C-alpha positions in Angstrom: -21.1 56.4 -5.5 -18.6 59.0 -6.8 -17.9 62.1 -5.0 -20.1 64.8 -6.8 -18.3 67.8 -8.0 -19.2 71.4 -6.8 -20.9 73.1 -9.7 -23.3 76.1 -10.1 -26.8 75.9 -11.4 -25.7 77.2 -14.7 -23.0 74.6 -15.1 -25.5 71.8 -14.0 -28.0 73.2 -16.8 -25.1 73.2 -19.4 -24.2 69.5 -18.7 -27.7 68.4 -18.7 -28.2 70.1 -21.9 -25.4 68.1 -23.3 -27.1 65.0 -22.3 -30.3 65.7 -24.3 -32.3 67.7 -21.7 -34.0 71.0 -23.1 -35.2 74.0 -21.1 -39.1 74.0 -20.9 -39.6 77.0 -18.6 -38.3 79.2 -15.8 -40.0 80.9 -13.0 -37.7 83.1 -11.0 -34.5 81.3 -10.3 -35.7 77.6 -10.8 -35.3 76.3 -14.5 -37.3 73.1 -15.7 -35.5 70.8 -18.0 -37.1 67.8 -19.9 -35.8 65.1 -22.0 -38.1 62.8 -24.1 -36.8 59.3 -24.8 -38.3 56.2 -26.4 -39.2 54.7 -23.1 -40.1 57.6 -20.7 -39.9 61.4 -20.1 -37.6 62.6 -17.6 -37.6 65.9 -16.1 -35.9 68.0 -13.3 -35.7 71.4 -11.7 -32.5 73.2 -11.3 -31.8 76.3 -9.1 -29.7 79.0 -10.5 -27.6 79.2 -7.4 -24.0 80.1 -7.5 -23.0 76.6 -6.0 -25.4 73.8 -5.7 -25.1 71.7 -2.4 -24.2 68.0 -2.9 -27.7 66.8 -1.8 -29.4 69.2 -4.2 -27.3 68.0 -7.1 -27.9 64.4 -6.2 -31.6 65.0 -6.0 -31.5 66.7 -9.4 -29.6 63.8 -10.8 -32.1 61.4 -9.4 -35.1 63.2 -10.8 -33.5 63.3 -14.2 -32.3 59.6 -14.1 -28.9 60.4 -14.8 -25.7 58.8 -13.3 -23.1 60.9 -11.4 -20.4 59.5 -13.6 -22.4 60.4 -16.8 -22.9 63.8 -15.5 -19.4 64.5 -14.5 -18.2 63.6 -18.1 -20.4 66.2 -19.5 -18.8 69.1 -17.3 
């Protein structure tokens, strides 16, 4: 698995938006994103922190069903 870059919550949301996710709602500092595809609907929750911990980012990508390489290419 490639090393995950250090990104902020806003940068992660921007990259996921480029991958087809759309913001559904926000409560406080947590943003819910969803992507509807032909096979399934994927969603994830992204905290708006100045810097996301690597484990948190890994969990977000796992929820979203996005590979780390694919995510890094959209930054």
